[in-house]
Each structure stands twice: as C-alpha cells, then as structure tokens.
N, C-alpha and C positions, 0 to 999 in steps of 0.2 A: 113276618120278622125279616129284617134286612140281613143278608149274609155276605161274608167276605168272599171275594173272588181270589183264589190262590191256588197253588200247586198241591203238593203232597200234604196231607194232614200230619201235624206234628203231635205224636202220641207218646206219653210217658207212663211207665209202670215201675212199681217197686221191684227190687231184684231178689225178693225172698221166695222161699219154697212155696208159701201159701198162694202166691200169684201164678205159679207155673200152669195150673190147669186153665187159667184165663188167657194166657199169652203164648203157651207152647205151640199152639196150632194157629196162631194169628200170622198170616202171611202178608207182610208189608207190600209185596209186589202185586197182589191181587186187588182189583178195584174195591173200594176207593184206595188209591195208593197212599201209603203213609211212611213216615220216618219214625221208627220205634226206638226209644232209648230207655235205659234203666237207671234210676237214681233212688237214693233214700227218700223217704216221704217228705222231709223238710226241704230237700232240694227240689222235688217236684213242685212243691208249693211256691217256692221262689221263682221257678221257671214259668209257672202259670201266671203269677202276679206280674211278671215282666213281659208277658205276651210272647214268650219263646216256646210255649207249648199251647196246643189247641185243646187237647183232651188229655186227662191224666187219671190214673187210678189213685185218687186223692184221699188222704185221711179225712174222716168225717168231720172233725172239728174245723178243718179249714173251709169246708163248705159254709159253715155257719159264721165264719169270720170274713167271708167274701161278699162281694156285691155282684149280683147278676149272673152267677154261675147257674147251670142247670145240671140235674142228675139224669144220666142215661138210664133207661128202665131195665129192670129184671136182673141186674147183676150186682153182686157185692162180694166183699171178703168179710164174712161174719162167722160167729160161733155161738152156739146155744148152750153155753156153760163153759167149763174149763177149756182153755185154748192152748196152753203150754208155751206159746211163743210171745206172750206179753205178760211178764211176771216180775214181781219183786223178789229178789233173792237176798236173804238176810242172815247175818251171823248171830242175831239175837231174835227172840220171839217178836212177832210183828208189833205187838202192843208196846214193846220197849224200844222201838226204833226212834232214835233222836236225830240222826242225820241220814238222809237218803240221797244217793247219787243217781242222777237221771241221765239216761241216754236220750239226748234231745233230738235225735234224728227222726223221731215220730212225735209230733206235738199232740196227736190224739191220745197216744198212750200216756203222755205226761199229764194231759188234762184229766183223763180217766183215773189215773193214780191219785191225783189231787182230790177229785170228787169222792172216791172210795175211802181214802185214808181220813179225810176230814170227817166223814160220817162214821167210820169205824173207830177212830181214836179220839174224836172230839176236836182235834186241831192237827195242823200239819207239822211234821218234823222239819228241821232245818234242811234246806235243799242245796245240793251241789251238782256239778256236771261231771259225767264220766264218758269215756270213749265207748263206742258200740261193742268193742271186744275186750272190755276191762275184765279183770279177774277179781273176785270178791276179796280174796286174801290180800290183794295188793292195794286196796283202797282204804282210806282212813274212815270213810263213812260206815255206818252200821249195816247198810243195805244198799242194793243197786237195782234200779229198774232197767231191764234189758228187753229188747224186742227182736223179732225175726229169727234168723238162723242161729245167731249167737245165743239167744235165749233157749232155743231148742237144744243146743249142745250142752248148755249149763243145766237145763232141766234134767237131762239124762244122767248127770253126774251127782244128783241128789244133794243139793245144797242143804245146810242145816234147817233153814226155815224158808218156805216158799209161799207167796201170796199170788195166786193166779188171778189176774184181773178179770178175766172172763167169768170165772167161777164166782167171784165177789159181786160182779154186776148181776149175774143171774139170781143170786141170793137177794139182792137189793130190789130188783124190778120184776123178776120172773120172766124176763125176756132175753132174747139173744142180744149180742152187741155187734154193731156194724163198724168194723175197723176202717174200711175203705170202700169207695164206689167209683165208678167211672163218672167223671165230672167234665163238663165242657164250658169253656168261657163264652161270653156273649158274642153273638155275630157269626158263630160257626155252624154251618149246615151239616148235621150228622145223620140225615135220613138214610144214606147208603151205609154209613158206618155201623149203625145200631144192629142190623141183622148180621153183619160180619162179626161183631163182638159176641153176639149170642151164639152164633154157629161155632166160633172158636171156643167159647165156654163149654158148649155141649160136647164137642170133640175132645177137649181136654179132660173133662170129667169122665168120659167113656174110656179114656186111655190112661187113667191115673196109675194103674200098676206099672206101666212102662216109665212114666214120669218118676215114680218112686224109686225105681231101680237106678235111673239116671242121676237123680238127686242124691241118692245114697253114696254113690261113688264120688260125687263132687263135694259134698258137705261133711263127710265123715260121720254120718248118722246111719244106723242100720236100716235095711230095707223095710223091716217090720215097723219101725218108728215112723218112717216117711209115709208108708202106706196107710197106717192107722191115722196119722195126722191129716192127710189129704182126703181120706175116705170118711172117717167117723167124726172128726173134730171140725174141720173147716166146712162152711156152707157157702154156696155161690149164688144164691138167689136174692131177690129184693122184693119181698111181698109185704103184706099188711103188717105182720108182726115185726119185721125189720124196720118198716117205716114208723111204727109206733115207738120202737126202741130209739130211733133217731130223734123223735119228738121229745121223748123223756130226757135223753142225753142233752139235747139243746137246752131244755128247761133247767136242768141241774147245773150245766156249765154256765148258763147266763146268770143263774142265782149266785154262783161263786165268782162272777166277774171274768169268766174265761172266754166268753163269746157274746154276740148279740142275741137277744131273746126274741126278736121279731122277724128274723129271716124265714120266709116261707119255704116249705119243701117243694121246690119246683122240679117235678119229675116229668120228663118227656113221655108222651103217649103216642 
C-alpha cells in the first residue's frame, strides 16, 4: 500500500466522557508525533472527508458511508446493553411520540434512532433538529435525542420517559452496539500508531478511577455516576461480537437507505 510522506499525524477524538480512557494517556509528543484535536462526531466526519484529519474516533455509520477508510484493530467505544449517553428523552410514552428533535452532532445516533423507532413503532415520527444542550421542556417536540455528556446529565435528572438506544439495540439483536472506532483514511501508514493507541487504551482503562474523579469535577456529574459509566457500561474492545454487531448495523442501515450495504469491514491486522 502506498503511504503519504508527511509530518505529524492529525488525529481527532470526540470530547465526551466515554472517550477519556482512550485518549487521556495518549501523548502527542511521543512517536509517532501527532496533532490531537477534539470535535463533535459530525465535525470529525467533515474533517476526515476534507483530508484535514488522518485518523479519527469516527461514528460507525460514517465508516459505512465512506470510501476506502480502514478500521484500526482492537479498540472501540461500545456498550453491551443500556448506555445512558445515547437516549431519547420524552414528555410522552415512547409509542406516542409524534415529533422527535434530533441532536445531529452524531449521525450514528440519529441513524440508530431511526432504525430502532421504525421497528418499534412501525413508522418514524416527524423529525426536527435541536441543539446538543437543549432542554426538553423548552422544545416543541414530544421528545429529543441527546448524546454524550448532555445525555448523561439529562439521564440523571429522571426525564418522564427514556428510551436508551443501547438497551433497545440489545433487545433487537442480542449484541453490543459499536458507537465509534478508530478509522484511518486511505494512504496513511499507522503501523507505529496502532500500538500507541492500544497502550493508551490500556493505561486509560487501568486508571479509570482517577479519570472519573477528574470528569466529575468538570461535567457536574457525581463520581459514582462517572465511575459506573466508564467501568461497567462502556467497553473499549473490538472483537468478534462487536464486528458482528457492526455487520448487522450496516445491513439494517442499508435496508433503511441510511448507508451503503456493500462496504466491507476492512480491519487492519
């Protein structure tokens, strides 16, 4: 494979709590040298498409919408059941939702919500757009899809009705859901980067208690909530069950016209 000759690798991550174990101990100054930036998932996608990032912790739907991207092995942001950070918060029972406001900063979450609601309700409600930090009582829609740290804060406030997308996916498939993975665009040599990412992941997972304390102060969530989320809810591997879940997600998304159905899972080895 031909590779580009360039300086520092340009690497992008989401800024959310769930990614901290993957990037907290990722030292950009250690070889291979990198420039690390944090953006919401949809922005990472735009930067990758424009050639302004080489590697990104990219939403899984974007991999299936791309051409020529590769998945770096062994690492993901996934959950095997309820996830708490990707939820529909509703004023009415879920089956009575007529208008859903979407936080479109994560296209994977939007795609997953569409897939699950179509199969749960038989059809999609009317869709609108809301800001990532919207308040349910301040929007005209019956419900809102929120992700990341905003969803975590909302979850702890006990909205009247909550549909956890990770929980619904588990009911539908019996598998975990992969929210994001490290993805590299064509022509980038990542042979030195891959062990660095794996080492950062392992160090981060080993030091989750400290990450939880730090995140609690910054996000306004209790240490207990942060620790439970990072330890018991989020998973950071990419093994056969996660790969099978990705294949099923691709098939359902393609069936609903949300992505291509023929993009292979190109995982580096």
